[in-house]
C-alpha positions in Angstrom: -0.6 -0.1 0.1 2.6 2.8 1.0 4.3 1.4 -2.6 1.2 2.6 -4.1 0.9 5.8 -2.4 4.7 6.7 -3.0 4.4 5.6 -6.6 1.1 7.9 -7.0 3.3 10.9 -5.8 5.8 10.4 -7.7 3.6 10.7 -10.8 1.9 13.6 -9.5 5.2 15.3 -9.2 6.5 14.4 -12.3 3.2 15.7 -14.1 3.4 19.3 -12.3 7.0 19.2 -13.1 6.7 18.4 -16.7 4.1 21.1 -17.3 5.9 24.0 -15.7 8.3 22.9 -18.2 5.9 22.6 -21.0 5.1 26.2 -20.1 8.0 27.8 -20.9 8.2 30.5 -23.8 10.5 29.3 -26.1 13.7 31.6 -27.2 13.1 33.6 -30.3 15.8 35.4 -32.4 16.1 39.0 -33.1 18.1 42.2 -33.0 17.8 45.4 -30.3 17.0 48.0 -33.0 16.3 50.4 -30.1 16.3 51.1 -26.1 14.1 53.2 -24.1 16.2 53.4 -20.6 13.5 56.0 -19.1 10.2 54.0 -20.2 11.9 50.6 -19.8 11.2 49.6 -22.9 12.9 48.0 -25.8 12.4 47.4 -29.6 13.0 44.3 -30.9 13.1 43.1 -34.6 12.5 39.1 -34.1 11.0 35.8 -35.7 8.0 34.3 -34.9 6.8 34.1 -31.0 4.8 30.7 -30.8 3.6 31.5 -27.3 2.3 35.0 -28.3 0.8 33.6 -31.9 2.9 36.3 -33.4 4.8 36.4 -36.7 8.1 37.9 -37.7 8.4 41.8 -37.4 9.6 44.9 -35.3 7.8 45.9 -32.0 8.4 47.5 -28.6 8.3 45.2 -25.3 8.4 46.2 -21.6 11.5 44.6 -19.9 11.2 42.8 -17.2 14.1 43.9 -15.4 15.7 47.2 -15.9 19.1 45.4 -16.0 18.4 43.7 -19.1 18.4 47.4 -20.9 21.8 47.8 -19.9 22.9 44.0 -21.0 22.5 45.1 -25.0 22.7 47.8 -27.2 20.6 48.7 -30.6 22.5 46.3 -33.2 22.9 43.6 -30.8 21.6 40.2 -32.0 19.9 38.7 -29.0 17.7 35.4 -28.3 14.7 36.4 -26.0 11.6 35.1 -24.4 8.6 37.1 -24.3 5.0 36.8 -22.6 2.3 38.8 -21.5 2.7 40.1 -17.9 -0.3 41.9 -16.4 -1.6 42.3 -19.8 1.8 43.9 -21.4 4.1 42.2 -23.9 7.3 41.8 -21.5 10.9 40.6 -22.6 11.4 37.9 -19.7 14.6 36.8 -20.4 17.2 38.3 -23.0 20.7 37.0 -24.4 23.4 38.6 -26.9 24.4 36.0 -29.7 27.0 35.9 -32.0 
């Protein structure tokens, strides 16, 4: 009986972790075209963003952390994740690429 409960507990944990991993937004390739530190926003020319059902375009995003705006500059090629946070399109992670 205890082993059945342990197995059920493990399966429940695995499903929870697996569900959380499946919800992580994908990394998208793009290029920084403008940074507005006073507004906490950056403009990115990017490829499709599947989790937001967006095609390739250039648009403005809010930065989830102001430090992101200091880590990149206009012209940098990047990979990033974006999501809707409190109704705003927001970059949640960004990293420079070569």
